[in-house]
ROSE-4610 file (N, C-alpha, C; in Angstrom, 1 decimal, always signed):
// ROSE-4610
residu = [L/L/L/A/A/A/N/N/N/F/F/F/T/T/T/S/S/S/G/G/G/T/T/T/T/T/T/I/I/I/Y/Y/Y/S/S/S/D/D/D/S/S/S/S/S/S/S/S/S/N/N/N/I/I/I/G/G/G/L/L/L/G/G/G/S/S/S/L/L/L/S/S/S/L/L/L/Y/Y/Y/A/A/A/G/G/G/T/T/T/S/S/S/G/G/G/E/E/E/S/S/S/N/N/N/I/I/I/A/A/A/V/V/V/G/G/G/A/A/A/N/N/N/T/T/T/L/L/L/M/M/M/S/S/S/H/H/H/T/T/T/S/S/S/G/G/G/D/D/D/R/R/R/N/N/N/V/V/V/A/A/A/V/V/V/G/G/G/Q/Q/Q/N/N/N/A/A/A/F/F/F/M/M/M/Q/Q/Q/N/N/N/T/T/T/S/S/S/G/G/G/S/S/S/D/D/D/N/N/N/T/T/T/A/A/A/I/I/I/G/G/G/S/S/S/F/F/F/A/A/A/G/G/G/D/D/D/N/N/N/N/N/N/L/L/L/T/T/T/G/G/G/S/S/S/G/G/G/N/N/N/V/V/V/F/F/F/I/I/I/G/G/G/A/A/A/Y/Y/Y/A/A/A/G/G/G/F/F/F/G/G/G/E/E/E/T/T/T/G/G/G/S/S/S/N/N/N/K/K/K/L/L/L/Y/Y/Y/I/I/I/T/T/T/S/S/S/G/G/G/S/S/S/S/S/S/N/N/N/Q/Q/Q/L/L/L/L/L/L/Y/Y/Y/G/G/G/D/D/D/F/F/F/S/S/S/T/T/T/G/G/G/D/D/D/L/L/L/S/S/S/L/L/L/G/G/G/Q/Q/Q/I/I/I/S/S/S/G/G/G/T/T/T/V/V/V/T/T/T/I/I/I/L/L/L/N/N/N/D/D/D/L/L/L/S/S/S/V/V/V/T/T/T/D/D/D/S/S/S/L/L/L/Y/Y/Y/I/I/I/G/G/G/S/S/S/E/E/E/A/A/A/L/L/L/T/T/T/N/N/N/N/N/N/G/G/G/G/G/G/T/T/T/L/L/L/E/E/E/W/W/W/D/D/D/G/G/G/V/V/V/A/A/A/L/L/L/D/D/D/G/G/G/S/S/S/S/S/S/T/T/T/F/F/F/T/T/T/G/G/G/G/G/G/T/T/T/V/V/V/T/T/T/N/N/N/A/A/A/T/T/T/T/T/T/F/F/F/S/S/S/S/S/S/D/D/D/V/V/V/T/T/T/V/V/V/D/D/D/G/G/G/T/T/T/L/L/L/A/A/A/A/A/A/G/G/G/S/S/S/I/I/I/T/T/T/D/D/D/V/V/V/E/E/E/S/S/S/E/E/E/I/I/I/N/N/N/T/T/T/N/N/N/T/T/T/S/S/S/S/S/S/I/I/I/S/S/S/T/T/T/N/N/N/T/T/T/S/S/S/S/S/S/I/I/I/S/S/S/T/T/T/N/N/N/S/S/S]
num = [1/1/1/2/2/2/3/3/3/4/4/4/5/5/5/6/6/6/7/7/7/8/8/8/9/9/9/10/10/10/11/11/11/12/12/12/13/13/13/14/14/14/15/15/15/16/16/16/17/17/17/18/18/18/19/19/19/20/20/20/21/21/21/22/22/22/23/23/23/24/24/24/25/25/25/26/26/26/27/27/27/28/28/28/29/29/29/30/30/30/31/31/31/32/32/32/33/33/33/34/34/34/35/35/35/36/36/36/37/37/37/38/38/38/39/39/39/40/40/40/41/41/41/42/42/42/43/43/43/44/44/44/45/45/45/46/46/46/47/47/47/48/48/48/49/49/49/50/50/50/51/51/51/52/52/52/53/53/53/54/54/54/55/55/55/56/56/56/57/57/57/58/58/58/59/59/59/60/60/60/61/61/61/62/62/62/63/63/63/64/64/64/65/65/65/66/66/66/67/67/67/68/68/68/69/69/69/70/70/70/71/71/71/72/72/72/73/73/73/74/74/74/75/75/75/76/76/76/77/77/77/78/78/78/79/79/79/80/80/80/81/81/81/82/82/82/83/83/83/84/84/84/85/85/85/86/86/86/87/87/87/88/88/88/89/89/89/90/90/90/91/91/91/92/92/92/93/93/93/94/94/94/95/95/95/96/96/96/97/97/97/98/98/98/99/99/99/100/100/100/101/101/101/102/102/102/103/103/103/104/104/104/105/105/105/106/106/106/107/107/107/108/108/108/109/109/109/110/110/110/111/111/111/112/112/112/113/113/113/114/114/114/115/115/115/116/116/116/117/117/117/118/118/118/119/119/119/120/120/120/121/121/121/122/122/122/123/123/123/124/124/124/125/125/125/126/126/126/127/127/127/128/128/128/129/129/129/130/130/130/131/131/131/132/132/132/133/133/133/134/134/134/135/135/135/136/136/136/137/137/137/138/138/138/139/139/139/140/140/140/141/141/141/142/142/142/143/143/143/144/144/144/145/145/145/146/146/146/147/147/147/148/148/148/149/149/149/150/150/150/151/151/151/152/152/152/153/153/153/154/154/154/155/155/155/156/156/156/157/157/157/158/158/158/159/159/159/160/160/160/161/161/161/162/162/162/163/163/163/164/164/164/165/165/165/166/166/166/167/167/167/168/168/168/169/169/169/170/170/170/171/171/171/172/172/172/173/173/173/174/174/174/175/175/175/176/176/176/177/177/177/178/178/178/179/179/179/180/180/180/181/181/181/182/182/182/183/183/183/184/184/184/185/185/185/186/186/186/187/187/187/188/188/188/189/189/189/190/190/190/191/191/191/192/192/192/193/193/193/194/194/194/195/195/195/196/196/196/197/197/197/198/198/198/199/199/199/200/200/200/201/201/201/202/202/202/203/203/203/204/204/204/205/205/205/206/206/206/207/207/207/208/208/208/209/209/209/210/210/210/211/211/211/212/212/212/213/213/213/214/214/214/215/215/215/216/216/216/217/217/217/218/218/218/219/219/219/220/220/220/221/221/221]
x = [-15.8/-15.2/-16.3/-15.9/-16.9/-17.3/-18.5/-19.1/-19.0/-18.9/-18.9/-20.3/-20.9/-22.3/-22.3/-23.5/-23.7/-23.3/-22.6/-22.2/-20.8/-20.2/-18.8/-17.9/-16.9/-16.1/-14.6/-14.0/-12.6/-11.9/-11.0/-10.3/-8.8/-8.3/-6.9/-6.4/-5.2/-4.7/-3.2/-2.6/-1.2/-0.3/-0.8/+0.0/+0.0/-0.3/-0.3/-1.3/-2.3/-3.4/-4.4/-4.8/-5.8/-6.9/-8.1/-9.3/-10.2/-10.6/-11.5/-12.6/-13.8/-15.0/-15.8/-17.0/-18.0/-17.4/-17.2/-16.8/-15.3/-14.6/-13.2/-12.4/-11.6/-10.9/-11.9/-13.0/-14.1/-13.7/-13.0/-12.7/-11.6/-10.9/-9.9/-8.7/-7.8/-6.6/-5.6/-4.9/-3.7/-2.5/-2.5/-1.3/-0.9/+0.1/+0.6/+0.6/+0.5/+0.7/-0.2/-1.5/-2.5/-3.3/-3.6/-4.3/-5.5/-6.7/-8.0/-8.8/-9.1/-9.8/-11.0/-12.2/-13.4/-14.3/-15.6/-16.5/-16.1/-16.1/-15.8/-14.3/-13.5/-12.0/-11.4/-10.7/-10.1/-11.1/-12.3/-13.3/-13.1/-12.6/-12.5/-11.0/-10.2/-8.7/-8.5/-7.9/-7.6/-6.1/-5.3/-3.8/-3.1/-1.8/-1.1/-0.7/+0.3/+0.9/+1.0/+1.1/+1.5/+0.6/-0.7/-1.7/-2.2/-2.5/-3.1/-4.3/-5.5/-6.7/-7.5/-7.7/-8.4/-9.5/-10.7/-11.9/-12.9/-14.1/-15.2/-14.9/-15.0/-14.8/-13.4/-12.4/-11.1/-10.6/-10.2/-9.7/-10.7/-11.9/-13.0/-12.9/-12.6/-12.6/-11.3/-10.2/-8.9/-8.7/-8.3/-8.2/-6.8/-5.8/-4.5/-3.3/-3.6/-2.5/-1.6/-0.4/+0.5/+1.0/+1.4/+2.0/+1.2/-0.1/-1.0/-1.3/-1.5/-2.0/-3.1/-4.2/-5.4/-6.0/-6.0/-6.5/-7.7/-8.9/-10.0/-11.1/-12.4/-13.5/-13.6/-13.8/-13.8/-12.5/-11.5/-10.2/-9.8/-9.5/-9.1/-10.2/-11.5/-12.6/-12.6/-12.3/-12.5/-11.2/-10.1/-8.9/-8.9/-8.8/-9.0/-7.7/-6.6/-5.4/-4.1/-4.3/-3.1/-2.3/-1.0/+0.0/+0.8/+1.4/+2.2/+1.5/+0.2/-0.5/-0.6/-0.6/-0.8/-2.0/-3.1/-4.3/-4.6/-4.7/-4.9/-6.1/-7.1/-8.3/-9.5/-10.6/-11.9/-12.0/-12.3/-12.4/-11.1/-10.0/-8.7/-8.5/-8.2/-7.9/-9.2/-10.3/-11.6/-11.7/-11.4/-11.5/-10.2/-9.1/-7.8/-7.8/-7.4/-7.3/-5.9/-4.9/-3.5/-2.7/-1.4/-0.4/+0.5/+1.1/+2.2/+1.7/+0.5/-0.1/-0.2/-0.2/-0.4/-1.5/-2.5/-3.5/-3.7/-3.8/-4.2/-5.5/-6.6/-7.8/-8.6/-9.6/-10.5/-11.9/-12.5/-13.7/-13.6/-14.7/-14.7/-14.2/-14.3/-14.0/-12.9/-12.2/-11.1/-9.8/-9.3/-8.0/-6.9/-5.9/-4.9/-3.6/-3.3/-2.0/-2.2/-1.5/-1.5/-0.1/+0.4/+1.7/+1.8/+2.8/+3.1/+4.5/+4.5/+5.9/+6.7/+6.1/+6.9/+7.5/+6.9/+7.4/+8.0/+7.7/+8.1/+7.2/+6.1/+5.2/+4.5/+4.3/+3.7/+2.8/+1.6/+0.7/+0.3/+0.5/+0.2/-0.8/-1.8/-2.8/-4.0/-4.9/-6.1/-6.1/-7.2/-7.3/-7.4/-7.7/-7.7/-6.9/-6.6/-5.8/-4.4/-3.6/-2.1/-1.3/-0.3/+0.7/+1.9/+2.1/+3.2/+4.4/+5.6/+6.8/+7.5/+7.7/+8.2/+9.7/+10.4/+11.8/+12.4/+13.7/+14.3/+13.7/+13.6/+13.2/+14.3/+14.7/+15.8/+15.2/+15.6/+15.1/+16.3/+16.5/+17.6/+17.5/+16.3/+16.1/+15.4/+14.5/+13.8/+12.6/+12.4/+11.2/+10.2/+9.0/+8.1/+7.1/+6.8/+5.8/+4.9/+3.7/+2.9/+3.6/+3.8/+4.5/+5.9/+6.4/+7.8/+8.7/+9.9/+10.9/+11.9/+12.1/+13.2/+14.3/+15.5/+16.5/+17.8/+18.6/+20.0/+20.8/+21.4/+22.3/+23.8/+24.4/+25.7/+26.0/+25.1/+25.2/+24.5/+24.0/+23.3/+21.8/+21.1/+19.6/+19.0/+18.2/+17.6/+16.1/+15.4/+13.9/+13.5/+12.9/+12.6/+13.7/+14.9/+16.1/+16.9/+16.5/+17.2/+17.8/+19.1/+19.8/+19.2/+19.0/+18.5/+19.7/+20.3/+21.5/+21.3/+22.4/+22.4/+22.1/+22.3/+22.1/+20.7/+19.9/+18.6/+17.7/+16.8/+15.7/+14.4/+13.5/+12.2/+11.2/+10.7/+9.8/+8.3/+7.5/+6.1/+5.9/+4.6/+4.2/+4.0/+3.8/+3.5/+4.3/+4.9/+5.6/+4.7/+4.2/+3.3/+3.9/+3.2/+3.6/+4.9/+5.4/+6.6/+7.8/+8.5/+9.7/+10.8/+12.0/+13.1/+14.1/+14.5/+15.6/+16.9/+17.9/+19.2/+20.2/+19.7/+20.6/+19.7/+20.2/+19.4/+18.4/+17.3/+16.2/+15.9/+16.0/+15.7/+14.4/+13.5/+12.2/+12.2/+12.1/+12.0/+10.6/+9.8/+8.4/+7.6/+6.4/+5.5/+5.5/+5.8/+5.7/+4.4/+3.6/+2.4/+2.6/+1.9/+2.0/+0.7/+0.0/-1.3/-2.3/-2.9/-3.9/-3.3/-1.9/-1.2/-0.8/-1.3/-1.1/+0.2/+0.8/+2.0/+2.8/+3.7/+4.4/+5.2/+5.9/+6.7/+5.9/+4.7/+3.8/+3.4/+3.1/+2.6/+3.7/+4.9/+6.1/+6.3/+6.2/+6.4/+5.4/+4.2/+3.1/+2.8/+2.9/+2.7/+1.4/+0.3/-1.0/-1.9/-1.7/-2.7/-2.1/-1.4/-0.9/+0.2/+1.1/+2.2/+1.8/+1.5/+0.9/+2.0/+3.2/+4.2/+5.5/+6.3/+7.5/+8.6/+9.0/+10.0/+11.4/+11.6/+12.9/+13.2/+12.3/+12.5/+12.6/+11.9/+11.9/+12.6/+13.8/+14.6/+14.0/+13.3/+12.7/+11.3/+10.5/+9.1/+8.5/+9.0/+8.7/+7.4]
y = [+17.4/+17.7/+18.3/+19.3/+20.0/+19.1/+19.1/+18.4/+16.9/+16.4/+14.9/+14.5/+13.6/+13.2/+12.0/+11.7/+10.5/+9.3/+8.4/+7.1/+7.2/+8.3/+8.4/+7.8/+7.0/+6.3/+6.8/+7.0/+7.3/+6.2/+5.5/+4.4/+4.7/+4.6/+4.8/+3.9/+3.4/+2.6/+2.8/+2.1/+2.3/+1.7/+0.9/+0.3/+1.0/+2.3/+3.2/+2.8/+2.2/+1.9/+3.0/+3.5/+4.6/+4.3/+4.5/+4.3/+5.5/+5.9/+7.0/+6.7/+6.5/+6.2/+5.1/+5.0/+4.0/+2.6/+1.9/+0.5/+0.3/+1.4/+1.2/+0.5/-0.5/-1.3/-1.8/-2.2/-2.6/-3.8/-4.8/-6.0/-5.8/-4.6/-4.4/-5.2/-4.8/-5.5/-5.5/-6.6/-6.7/-6.3/-6.0/-5.6/-4.1/-3.7/-2.3/-1.5/-0.2/+0.8/+0.6/+0.3/+0.2/+1.4/+1.9/+3.2/+2.8/+3.2/+2.9/+4.2/+4.7/+5.9/+5.7/+5.8/+5.5/+4.4/+4.4/+3.5/+2.1/+1.2/-0.2/-0.6/+0.3/+0.1/-0.8/-1.9/-2.9/-3.3/-3.4/-3.7/-5.0/-6.1/-7.4/-7.7/-6.7/-7.0/-7.3/-8.4/-8.8/-8.9/-9.0/-9.1/-8.6/-8.4/-7.9/-6.4/-6.0/-4.7/-3.9/-2.5/-1.6/-1.6/-1.8/-1.7/-0.3/+0.2/+1.5/+1.2/+1.6/+1.5/+2.8/+3.4/+4.6/+4.5/+4.8/+4.7/+3.7/+3.9/+3.0/+1.6/+0.7/-0.8/-1.2/-0.3/-0.8/-1.8/-2.9/-4.1/-4.4/-4.3/-4.5/-5.9/-7.0/-8.3/-8.9/-8.1/-8.6/-8.8/-10.0/-10.3/-10.3/-10.6/-10.8/-10.4/-9.7/-9.3/-8.2/-8.0/-7.0/-6.3/-5.1/-4.3/-4.1/-4.0/-3.7/-2.3/-1.8/-0.4/-0.4/+0.1/+0.2/+1.6/+2.3/+3.7/+3.7/+3.8/+3.8/+3.0/+3.5/+2.7/+1.3/+0.4/-1.1/-1.7/-1.0/-1.5/-2.7/-3.8/-5.0/-5.5/-5.2/-5.6/-7.1/-7.9/-9.4/-10.1/-9.3/-9.9/-10.3/-11.5/-12.0/-12.0/-12.6/-12.7/-12.3/-11.7/-11.3/-10.3/-10.2/-9.3/-8.7/-7.5/-6.9/-6.4/-6.2/-5.7/-4.2/-3.7/-2.3/-2.1/-1.6/-1.4/+0.1/+0.7/+2.1/+2.3/+3.0/+3.4/+2.6/+3.1/+2.5/+1.1/+0.1/-1.3/-1.9/-1.3/-1.9/-3.2/-4.3/-5.5/-6.0/-5.7/-6.0/-7.6/-8.3/-9.8/-10.5/-9.8/-10.4/-11.0/-12.3/-12.9/-13.2/-13.0/-13.3/-12.2/-12.4/-11.5/-10.9/-9.7/-9.1/-8.7/-8.3/-7.9/-6.4/-5.9/-4.4/-4.2/-3.3/-3.0/-1.5/-0.9/+0.5/+0.5/+1.0/+1.0/+2.3/+2.4/+3.5/+3.0/+2.5/+1.8/+0.3/-0.4/-1.9/-2.5/-1.8/-2.4/-1.7/-0.8/+0.0/-0.2/-1.4/-1.7/-1.4/-0.6/-0.1/-0.8/-1.2/-1.9/-2.9/-4.0/-5.2/-5.7/-6.0/-6.5/-7.5/-8.3/-9.3/-9.0/-8.5/-8.2/-9.4/-10.6/-11.8/-12.4/-12.2/-12.8/-11.8/-10.5/-9.5/-9.3/-10.0/-9.9/-8.5/-7.9/-6.6/-6.5/-6.2/-6.0/-4.6/-3.9/-2.5/-2.3/-1.5/-1.2/-2.1/-1.9/-2.7/-3.4/-4.0/-4.7/-3.8/-2.5/-1.5/-0.3/+0.6/+1.7/+1.5/+2.5/+2.5/+2.8/+2.1/+2.3/+3.0/+4.3/+5.1/+5.2/+4.9/+5.1/+6.3/+7.3/+8.6/+8.8/+7.7/+7.8/+6.4/+6.2/+5.0/+3.8/+2.7/+1.4/+0.4/+0.0/-1.0/-2.3/-3.3/-4.7/-5.5/-6.1/-7.0/-8.4/-8.8/-10.2/-10.1/-11.1/-11.1/-10.2/-9.6/-8.8/-9.6/-9.9/-10.8/-9.9/-10.2/-9.7/-10.9/-10.9/-12.1/-13.2/-14.3/-15.4/-15.5/-14.6/-14.7/-13.8/-14.2/-13.4/-12.7/-11.4/-10.6/-10.5/-11.1/-11.2/-10.7/-10.1/-9.6/-10.8/-11.5/-12.6/-12.2/-11.6/-11.2/-10.2/-9.3/-8.3/-8.6/-9.8/-10.2/-10.2/-9.5/-9.4/-10.6/-11.4/-12.6/-12.5/-13.0/-13.1/-14.5/-14.9/-16.3/-17.2/-16.8/-17.7/-17.6/-16.7/-16.6/-15.3/-15.2/-13.9/-13.0/-11.7/-10.8/-10.1/-10.8/-10.2/-10.7/-10.6/-11.0/-12.4/-13.2/-14.7/-15.1/-14.2/-14.5/-15.1/-16.0/-16.6/-16.3/-15.7/-15.3/-16.4/-17.1/-18.2/-17.8/-17.9/-17.6/-16.1/-15.8/-14.4/-13.5/-12.2/-11.3/-10.0/-9.6/-8.2/-7.2/-6.2/-5.3/-3.9/-3.0/-1.7/-1.7/-0.5/-0.4/-1.0/-1.9/-2.6/-2.6/-2.2/-2.2/-3.2/-4.1/-5.0/-4.5/-4.4/-3.8/-4.9/-6.1/-7.2/-8.3/-9.3/-10.4/-10.9/-11.3/-11.9/-13.3/-14.4/-15.6/-16.2/-16.5/-17.0/-18.5/-19.3/-20.7/-21.1/-21.1/-21.4/-20.6/-20.3/-19.5/-18.1/-17.2/-15.7/-15.1/-14.5/-13.9/-12.4/-11.7/-10.3/-9.8/-9.0/-8.5/-9.7/-9.6/-10.6/-11.9/-11.8/-12.9/-13.9/-15.0/-16.0/-16.8/-16.8/-17.6/-16.8/-15.9/-15.1/-16.0/-17.0/-17.8/-18.5/-19.0/-19.6/-18.6/-17.4/-16.4/-16.0/-15.9/-15.6/-16.7/-18.0/-19.1/-19.2/-19.0/-19.1/-17.8/-16.7/-15.4/-15.3/-15.8/-15.8/-14.7/-14.1/-13.0/-11.9/-12.1/-11.1/-10.3/-10.8/-10.0/-9.7/-8.4/-8.0/-7.8/-7.4/-7.2/-8.0/-8.3/-9.1/-8.6/-7.3/-6.7/-6.7/-6.7/-6.6/-7.3/-7.4/-7.9/-9.4/-10.1/-11.6/-11.9/-12.6/-12.8/-13.8/-14.8/-15.8/-16.0/-16.4/-16.7/-17.7/-18.9/-20.0/-20.6]
z = [+22.6/+21.3/+20.4/+19.7/+18.8/+17.6/+17.3/+16.1/+16.1/+17.3/+17.5/+17.9/+17.1/+17.4/+18.3/+18.8/+19.6/+18.9/+19.5/+18.8/+18.2/+18.1/+17.7/+18.7/+18.2/+19.1/+19.0/+20.1/+20.1/+21.0/+20.4/+21.2/+21.3/+22.5/+22.7/+23.9/+23.8/+24.9/+25.1/+26.1/+26.4/+25.4/+24.4/+23.4/+22.1/+22.2/+21.0/+19.9/+20.3/+19.4/+19.4/+18.2/+18.2/+17.2/+17.6/+16.8/+16.8/+15.6/+15.6/+14.6/+15.1/+14.3/+14.9/+14.5/+15.1/+14.9/+16.0/+16.0/+15.5/+15.4/+15.0/+16.2/+15.9/+16.9/+17.9/+17.5/+18.4/+19.3/+18.7/+19.4/+20.5/+20.5/+21.5/+21.3/+20.4/+20.0/+21.1/+21.1/+22.1/+21.4/+20.1/+19.4/+19.7/+19.0/+19.2/+18.0/+18.2/+17.1/+15.9/+16.2/+15.2/+15.1/+13.9/+13.7/+12.8/+13.3/+12.6/+12.6/+11.4/+11.2/+10.3/+10.8/+10.0/+10.6/+10.3/+10.8/+10.5/+11.4/+11.3/+10.9/+11.0/+10.6/+11.6/+11.2/+12.1/+13.2/+12.8/+13.9/+14.6/+13.8/+14.3/+14.9/+14.9/+15.1/+16.6/+16.9/+18.3/+18.5/+17.5/+17.7/+16.4/+16.5/+15.3/+15.5/+14.8/+15.1/+13.8/+14.0/+13.0/+11.7/+12.0/+10.9/+10.8/+9.6/+9.4/+8.5/+8.9/+8.2/+8.2/+7.0/+6.9/+5.9/+6.3/+5.4/+5.9/+5.7/+6.2/+5.8/+6.8/+6.6/+6.1/+6.2/+5.8/+6.8/+6.2/+7.1/+8.2/+7.9/+8.9/+9.5/+8.7/+9.2/+9.6/+9.4/+9.7/+11.2/+11.6/+13.1/+13.7/+12.8/+13.5/+12.6/+11.5/+10.6/+11.2/+10.6/+11.0/+9.7/+9.9/+8.8/+7.6/+7.8/+6.7/+6.6/+5.3/+5.1/+4.1/+4.6/+3.7/+3.8/+2.7/+2.6/+1.6/+2.0/+1.1/+1.7/+1.4/+1.9/+1.4/+2.3/+2.0/+1.4/+1.6/+1.2/+2.1/+1.6/+2.4/+3.3/+2.9/+3.8/+4.1/+3.2/+3.4/+3.8/+4.0/+4.4/+5.9/+6.2/+7.6/+8.4/+7.9/+8.7/+7.9/+6.8/+6.0/+6.6/+6.2/+6.7/+5.5/+5.7/+4.7/+3.5/+3.5/+2.4/+2.3/+1.1/+0.8/-0.1/+0.3/-0.5/-0.5/-1.7/-1.8/-2.8/-2.3/-3.1/-2.6/-3.0/-2.6/-3.2/-2.3/-2.7/-3.1/-2.8/-3.2/-2.4/-3.0/-2.3/-1.6/-2.1/-1.4/-1.2/-2.2/-2.1/-1.9/-1.6/-1.4/+0.1/+0.1/+1.5/+1.9/+1.0/+1.3/+1.9/+1.8/+2.4/+1.3/+1.7/+0.8/-0.6/-0.6/-1.9/-1.9/-3.2/-3.5/-4.5/-4.1/-5.0/-5.0/-6.2/-6.4/-7.3/-6.7/-7.5/-7.4/-8.2/-8.0/-8.2/-7.2/-7.3/-7.4/-7.3/-7.3/-8.6/-9.7/-11.0/-11.8/-11.1/-11.8/-11.2/-11.2/-10.7/-11.7/-11.3/-12.2/-11.9/-10.7/-10.4/-9.4/-9.6/-8.7/-8.6/-7.4/-7.2/-6.1/-6.0/-5.0/-4.4/-3.2/-2.6/-2.4/-2.3/-2.0/-3.2/-4.4/-5.6/-6.6/-6.4/-7.3/-8.5/-8.6/-9.7/-9.7/-10.8/-10.9/-12.2/-12.1/-13.2/-13.2/-14.4/-14.5/-15.7/-15.4/-16.5/-16.4/-17.4/-17.5/-18.8/-19.1/-20.4/-21.6/-21.4/-22.4/-21.9/-22.9/-22.5/-22.9/-22.7/-23.0/-21.8/-21.5/-20.5/-21.1/-20.7/-21.3/-20.3/-20.8/-20.0/-20.5/-19.6/-20.0/-19.8/-19.4/-19.3/-19.7/-19.4/-19.8/-19.1/-19.7/-19.2/-19.1/-18.0/-17.8/-17.5/-18.4/-18.2/-18.0/-16.8/-16.5/-16.9/-17.3/-17.8/-19.1/-19.4/-20.7/-20.7/-21.8/-22.1/-22.9/-22.4/-23.1/-23.8/-25.1/-25.9/-26.2/-25.6/-25.6/-24.9/-25.6/-24.9/-25.4/-26.2/-26.8/-26.0/-25.9/-25.1/-26.0/-25.6/-26.3/-25.2/-25.5/-24.5/-25.0/-24.1/-24.3/-23.8/-24.8/-24.4/-24.6/-23.6/-23.7/-24.8/-25.0/-26.1/-27.4/-27.5/-28.7/-28.4/-29.2/-29.0/-29.6/-28.8/-29.3/-29.2/-30.2/-30.2/-30.1/-29.0/-28.8/-28.9/-28.5/-28.6/-29.8/-30.8/-32.1/-32.2/-32.6/-32.7/-33.7/-33.4/-34.4/-35.1/-36.0/-36.7/-38.2/-38.9/-40.3/-40.6/-39.6/-39.8/-39.3/-38.9/-38.2/-39.2/-38.7/-39.4/-38.7/-39.5/-39.0/-39.4/-38.4/-38.6/-38.3/-39.2/-39.0/-38.7/-38.6/-38.2/-39.4/-39.2/-40.2/-40.0/-41.1/-41.1/-41.6/-40.8/-41.3/-41.5/-42.3/-42.6/-43.5/-43.7/-44.5/-43.9/-44.5/-43.9/-45.0/-44.6/-45.5/-45.0/-45.9/-45.7/-46.3/-45.5/-46.0/-46.6/-46.6/-47.1/-47.7/-48.3/-49.0/-48.0/-48.6/-47.8/-48.5/-47.7/-48.3/-47.7/-48.5/-48.0/-48.2/-47.2/-47.2/-46.9/-48.0/-47.8/-48.8/-48.5/-49.4/-49.0/-50.0/-49.8/-50.4/-49.5/-49.9/-50.0/-51.0/-51.1/-51.5/-50.6/-50.9/-51.2/-52.3/-52.7/-53.3/-53.6/-54.1/-53.0/-53.0/-51.9/-52.1/-53.4/-53.6/-54.7/-54.3/-55.3/-56.3/-55.8/-56.6/-57.7/-57.4/-58.3/-59.4/-59.0/-59.9/-60.9/-60.4/-61.3/-62.3/-61.9/-62.8/-63.8/-63.5/-64.5/-65.2/-64.6/-65.2/-66.0/-65.4/-66.1/-65.8/-64.7/-64.3/-63.6/-62.5/-61.6/-62.1/-63.0/-63.6/-65.0/-65.2/-66.5/-67.6/-67.3/-68.3/-67.9/-68.9/-68.6/-69.6/-69.4/-70.3/-69.8/-68.5/-68.0/-66.7/-65.8/-64.5/-64.4/-65.3/-65.4/-66.7/-66.6/-67.8/-68.7/-68.2/-69.1/-68.6/-69.6/-69.2/-70.2/-70.1/-71.0/-70.6]
């Protein structure tokens, strides 16, 4: 074959296992339909079926997993017996030892997506940056913002279990930027506004923050 140097390994057997690269499928798997492309790919594999490893050291240490896909150098390198994993990108799933996991990365410290096929968990994005959704977002259960849940309860929108309608009560927190209330607002507690820490007290005493009292406050004894 042209351009193949000394030490290049090509492995093929009657069970549709194919290895291309130095030490690929080196242990001689008893499984079926495994494909290894790149140096040390599936090097330790002795059993398990339908694995695909592309890139140097991809699934190098996996011995008996099945239905794994690793594309990228060192992807799944330390996974020993896991199955059903999908690792895409250099170093994707490098330290993952379990099964049914999804990783999409670009290098050892740039993980963009993690998922667990067995539980349905999905983590998207990093600790910085913005995740943008360019189409409709359908949520069939609760939508969590921090630790609080925004829920559709039979057509009634609830925030942390409280209906967001005319009878709603907002407990704690801060309302920021321009906000318009189209109905009466009752404050049960202390209302702060700007540098005024207690609006009710300032109105009652009117000693500093309210400079005039010609119309809005009917009495000021």
